[in-house]
TORKE-915095 format. One record per residue: residue in three letters; z, x, y of N, C-alpha, C, O in turn. Coordinates in steps of 0.2 Angstrom, whole numbers, plus 5000, padded with zeros to 4 digits. Layout:
# TORKE-915095
ALAZXYZXYZXYZXY/...
***
This chain:
# TORKE-915095
MET482949624975483249614970483149534967483149494971/SER483049514961482749454959483449424959483949444959/ILE483249344961483849304961484349304954484949294955/ILE484049314948484449314942484849384942485349394940/THR484549434945485049504947485449484949485949504947/VAL485449454956485949454960486449404958487049414960/VAL486349344954486749304951487249364946487849384947/LEU486949384940487349424935487649474940488249474939/ILE487549514944487949554948488649524952489249554952/ILE488549454955489049434957489549404952490149404952/ILE489249384946489649364940490049424938490749414938/VAL489849484937490049544936490849554942491349574940/ALA490649544947490949564953491549514953492149534955/PHE491349454952491949404951492249414944492849414945/LEU492049434939492649454933492949524936493549524936/ALA492649574939493049634941493649624945494149654945/GLY493549564951493949544955494649514952495249534954/MET494549464947495149444943495449494938496049504937/GLU495049534936495349594931495649634935496049674932/GLY495649644943495949694946496849654946497149694949/ILE497049614945497549574944497749574936498249584934/LEU497249554933497549524926497549584921497849584916/ASP497149644923497249704918497149684912497649694908/GLU496649654910496749624901496049644899496049654893/PHE495449654901494949654899494649714901494349754898/GLN494849734908494749794911493949804913493549854913/PHE493849734917493149734920493249774927492749794929/HIS493749784931493749824936493949884936494049914941/GLN493849924929493749994929493050004932492549964931/PRO493050064935492250094938491950104931491450074930/LEU492150134926491550134921491250074917490750084915/VAL491650024916491449964914490949914919490449894917/ALA491249914927490849884932490349914934489849874936/CYS490149984935489650014936489150004930488550004931/THR489350014925488950014919488649954919488049954917/LEU488949894920488749824920488149804924487649774922/ILE488349834931487949824936487249854936486749824938/GLY487249914932486849964931486349924925485749934926/LEU486649904921486349854916485949814918485349814916/VAL486149764922486049694924485349724931484949684932/SER485449784933484949794938484449844936483949854939/GLY484549854930483949904927484049984928483550024927/HIS484649994929484750064930485550074928486050074931/LEU485450064921485950074917486250164916486750174918/THR485850204915485950284916486250294922486850304921/GLU486150274927486450284933486950254934487450284937/GLY487050194932487750154932488150184928488750164928/ILE487950224922488650254918488850304922489450304923/ILE488350354923488550414927488950404934489350454935/LEU488850344937489250334943490050304940490550324942/GLY489750264937490550234934491050294931491650304933/GLY490650344927491050394924491450444929492050464929/SER490950454935491250504939491850454943492450474943/LEU491750404946492250364949492750354944493350354946/GLN492750344938493250334933493850394934494450384935/LEU493450454934494050514935494450504941495050534942/ILE494150464946494650454952495150404949495850404950/ALA494850354947495350294945495950314941496450284942/LEU495850354937496350384932497050364934497550344930/GLY497150384940497850394943498050334947498550324950/TRP497650284946497650224950498050164947497650144942/ALA498550144947498950084943499450064947499750094951/ASN499449984946499849934949500649944946500749934940/VAL501049964950501749974947502249934951502349954957/GLY502549874949502749834953502549804958501949784958/ALA502849804965502549794970501949824972501449794975/ALA501949874971501649944973500849914971500749894965/VAL500449914975499749904974499349964974499249994979/ALA499049984970498450044969497750024972497549974972/PRO497450064975497050054979496350024974496150044969/ASP496049974978495649934973495149954970494649974973/ALA495049964963494450004961493949944959493349964958/ALA494149894959493649834959493049834964492449834962/LEU493349824971492849824975492449904976491849914978/ALA492849944974492550024975491850024970491350044972/SER491950004964491650004958491049954960490449974958/VAL491149904962490549844963490149874969489549884968/ALA490549884973490149894981489649964980489049964981/SER490050014978489750074977489050074972488550104973/ALA489150034966488650014961488149984965487550004963/ILE488149944969487749904973487349954978486749964977/ILE487549974981487350024985486950074982486450094986/MET487050104977486650144972485950104969485450134968/VAL486250044968485550014965485050014972484550044972/LEU485249974977484849984983484350044985483850044988/ALA484750094984484550164986484050174981483550204982/LEU484150154975483550164969483050134971482450154971/ASP483250074973482650024971482050034980481550014981/GLY482450064983481950084989481550134988481050144992/GLY481550174981481050214979480950284981480450314980/THR481250304985481050354989481750414989481750464992/VAL482250384985482850434984482850454978482750414974/ASP483050504977483150544970483850504967484250484971/PRO483950504961484550474959485250514960485750494961/GLN485150554960485750614961485950614967486550614968/THR485550604972485850584980486050524980486550514984/ALA485950474976486050404978486750394974487150354977/ILE486850434969487550444965487950454969488450424970/ASN487850514973488350564977488550524983489150504983/THR488050494987488350454992488650394990489150384994/SER488550354984488950304982489550324981490050284982/ILE489750374977490450414976490850424982491450424982/ALA490550444988490750464994491050404998491550415001/VAL490650344997490950275001491450234995491850194997/ALA491450274988492050234985492750224987493050174987/VAL493050284990493650294991493850254997494450224997/PRO493350245003493350205009493450125006493750075009/LEU493150125001492950045000493550024997493749964998/SER493950064993494550054989495150034994495549984994/VAL495050084999495550065005495549995008496049955009/ALA494849985009494649905012494749845008494749795010/GLY494849875000494949824995495749794996495949744994/LEU496049844998496849834997497049775004497449735004/PHE496649775008496549745014496449665012496749625014/LEU495849655008495649595005496149565000496349515000/THR496449614997497149594992497749584997498149554994/MET497749595002498449585005498249495008498649465011/ILE497649475008497449415012497549365006497749315006/CYS497249405001497349344995498049334993498249284991/ARG498549384993499149374991499549324997500049284996/THR499349345003499649305006499449235006499949185007/LEU498849215004498649135003498949114996498849054995/ALA499249164993499449124986500249114987500549094982/ILE500449124992501149114994501249034993501649004990/PRO500749004997500948914996500848894990501048834987/ILE500348934986500148914979500748924975500948884971/VAL501148974975501848984971502148924973502248884968/HIS502248904980502748854982502448774978502748734975/ALA501748764977501448704974501548714966501548674962/MET501648784965501948784957502448744956502548704952/ASP502948784961503748774959503748694960504048674955/ALA503448654964503448584966503248544958503548494956/ALA502748584956502448544950502848554944502848514939/ALA503248614944503648624938504148584940504348554934/ALA504348564944505048524944504948454945505448414944/LYS504248434945504048374940503848374934503848324930/GLY503848414932503648434925502848424924502648394920/ASN502548444928501748434928501548504926501448554930/PHE501348514921501248584916500248584919499948634921/GLY500148524918499348544919499248564927498748604928/ALA499548544933499548574937499748644940499448674945/ILE500248654936500348714936499748784933499648844934/ASP499448744928498848794924498448784929498248844931/ALA498248734933497748724937497848764943497248784946/TRP498348784947498448824952498448894950498248944953/GLN498848904944498648974942497948994942497749044945/ILE497448964938496648974939496548964945495948984945/ILE496848934952496448954957496749024960496349064962/ALA497349034959497549084963497149154958497149204961/ILE496849144952496549204949495949204951495649264952/ALA495649154951494849144954494749154962494149164964/MET495349164965495249184973495249264972494849294975/GLN495549294967495549374967494949384965494649434969/GLY494449344961493749364959493349354966492949394967/VAL493449304970492949274974493149344980492649364984/ARG493649364980493649414986493249474984493149514988/ILE493049484978492549534977491849514976491349544978/ALA491749454974491049414974490749404979490149404980/ILE491249384986490749384992490649434996490149425000/PRO490949494995490649564997490049584993489649614996/ALA490049574986489549594982488749544983488249574983/ALA488849484985488449444987487949454994487349454994/VAL488549484999488249505004487749575004487249575008/LEU488149625000487749685000486949664995486449704996/CYS487049614991486649614987485849604991485249614989/PHE485949564998485449545001485349575008485249545013/VAL485449645007485349695011484749735010484649755004/ASP484249745014483649775011483649835009483949875013/PRO483449855004483549925001483249965004483550025004/GLN482649955009482450015013482850035019482750095021/ILE483349995021483750005025484250055022484450105026/VAL484450055018484950105014484550175011484750225011/THR483950155010483650225009483350265015483350325015/ASN483150235020483050245027483650295030483550355033/ALA484250265028484950285032485150355027485450405029/LEU484850365019484950405015484650455018484950505019/ASN483850445019483350495020483550525029483150575031/MET483850505032483950535038484550575039484650605045/MET485050575032485450615033485250685032484850715028/PRO485650725038485550815037485650835029485850805025/ALA485350895030485450945022486150945021486450915016/TRP486550975027487150995026487650945024488050955020/LEU487650885027487950805024487750795018488250765015/SER487150805015486950795008487150835002487250824996/GLY487350895006487450945001488150945001488550954996/GLY488550925007489350915004489450865002489850874997/MET489150795002489250764996489150784989489650774986/ALA488650814987488550834982489150874979489350854974/VAL489350924983489950964982490650924981491150934977/GLY490650884985491150824984491250794979491750784977/GLY490650764977490550734971490750764963490950734958/GLY490650844965490650884959491550894959491750904954/MET491850894965492550924964492950844964493550854962/ILE492650784965493050734964493450714959493950684959/ALA493250744951493550744946494350764947494850724944/ALA494450824950495150854950495550814953496150824952/VAL495250754959495650714961496150674956496750674956/GLY495750634952495950594947496350634943496950614942/TYR496250694939496850724936497350754940497950754938/ALA497350774945497850794950498350724950498950734949/MET498050674951498550614951498850604945499450584945/VAL498650604938498850574932499350634931499950614928/ILE499250704933499750754932500250744935500750754932/ASN500250724941500850704945501350664943501950684944/MET501050604940501350544936501850574930502450554930/MET501450604927501750614919501950694917502250714911/ALA501850744924502050804923502950824921503350814925/THR502950834916503850844913503750914910503250934908/LYS504350934909504451004905504250984898504051034894/GLU504250914895504150904888503350904888503050914883/THR502850884893502350874892501850944895501250944892/TRP502050994898501651034900501351074893500751084893/PRO501751084889501451134883500851094880500451124878/PHE500951014880500250974877499751014880499251044877/PHE499950994889499350994894499051064893498451074894/ALA499451134891499151184892498751204884498251234882/LEU499151174880498751164872497951144873497451184872/GLY498051084876497351044876496851094880496251084878/PHE496951134884496451174887496251234882495651254882/ALA496751254880496651314873496151284869495651314868/VAL496451224865495851194859495151164862494651164859/ALA495151144869494551124871494051184871493451174870/ALA494351254873493751304873493451324867493051364866/ILE493851284862493351314855492851254854492851194854/SER492151304854491551264855491451214849491251154850/GLU491651244843491451204838491851134837491651094832/LEU492351124841492651064839492250994844492250984850/THR492150954841491750884845492350854847492950874846/LEU492250794851492650754854493050724850493650704852/ILE492750704844493150644838493550704836494150694836/ALA493550774834494050814833494550834837495150854834/LEU494350844845494950834849495450774850496050774852/GLY494950714847495450654849495850664842496450634842/VAL495650684836496050684830496650734831497150724828/ILE496450784835497050834836497650794840498150794838/GLY497450764847497950744849498250684848498750674850/VAL497950644844498350584839498850614835499450594835/SER498750664832499050704827499750724831500350714830/LEU499550764836500150784840500650724843501250734845/ALA500350674845500750634848501250594842501850584843/LEU500750594835501250564830501850614828502450584826/ILE501750684828502150724826502750724832503450734831/TYR502450724837503050714843503550654843504150654844/LEU503150594841503450524840504050544833504650524834/GLY503750564828504150554823504750614824505350604820/LEU504750664827505250714829505850674835506450684835/LYS505450634838505850604841506450554839506950544842/GLU506050514833506450454830506850494825507350464823/LEU506750564822507250574820507850604823508450604820/ALA507750624828508250654834508750604834509250614832/GLN508450534837508850474838509250464831509850444831/SER508850464825509350434820509750474816510050464811/ASN509850544821510350604818510850584822510850604828/GLU511350544819512150534822512250594825512350594831/GLY512350654822512950694822512450764827512550824828/GLY512050734829511450784833511650794839511550854842/GLY511750744842512150734848511650764855511950794860/GLY510950754855510450764859510250714861510450664860/SER509650724866509650664870509150614869509050564872/GLY508750634861508350594858507650614859507150584856/ASP507550674864506850714866506850774862507150824865/PRO506650774855506750854854506450894857506850934859/LEU505850884859505650954864506050954869506351004869/GLY506250914873506650914878507450954879507650984883/ASP507650944872508350984869508051054867508451104867/ILE507651064865507351144863507151164870507351224871/LEU506951134874506751184881507551194884507751244886/ASN507951124884508551144888508951194885509451224889/ASP508951214879509251244876509251324877509651364875/TYR508651344880508351394883508551414892508451464895/GLU508851364894508851354902509651374902510051384907/
***
C-alpha cells in the first residue's frame, strides 16, 4: 500500500471507532466502513460486497444501555484491510478473499469488545476530571475532555488498522493459498449462510404477535418478480403508516377500552 492509502485507511478507521460510540454518522457500520476502505484502496466493488455481507450480521447488533454489542467498527475495518491485502497479493481470487474476511469478522468483533473495555476503564478518570471542571464552571475543559474521550475510541481502531496496513500482502496471500480445499469451501458455505444470523438476531428482538403478520406478508410480496425494491419500500412505508394511523385512532377512542395497539387487540380477541 502507498503511504496515502494507509493514511486514508487510518482516517476511516479513526472515524469508525468514534462512531461506534456516537452512532451519529454511522461510519462504524460495515457497509460504510468497508466501502470507504475499498474506495481508498482501489477495491471498491469488493469493499461493497464485503460490507453488504457483514452488514447482514450486524443488523442485530445494538448498544442498549450498559450492554455493549460486538464491535462492528473493528470487525469492519480489520476484515476490509485483510481483504485488501489478499487482493494486493495478486494470487487470490476476490471471492476467496471476501469469504476469508467474513470468517474472521466475528472473532475480530469480540476482540474489539476487549479494546472497548480498556477505553471505558481509562475514561473513568476523565469523568472525574469533567466533574471537577464542572464544579469550577470551566466549560472549556469539559468540552476538551469530551473530545479526548471520543478520540480515544477512534484511536482504539486506528492503531490496529495501522499495524495491519504494514503487513506484507504476500504473507496474507500465502496463508490463503495454503488453506486446504475443505476449509476454503467451508468458508464459502459459511459466508453464504451468514445472512441468516443477522436476520435471526433482528427477529429475536422484534418478534411479537403484532409483527409476525408483516413478516409473513413481506415474504409473500417479495416473491412477486415484477416488484422493484422501490415498490417494496413504498409498500413497507404504506403499511407502517396504516398501522400508526390505526394505533393513533385506537388511542384517541375514549370508549374503546383497548390497549392502544389495534392489531394486538384484534389478535387478543381470538385468544
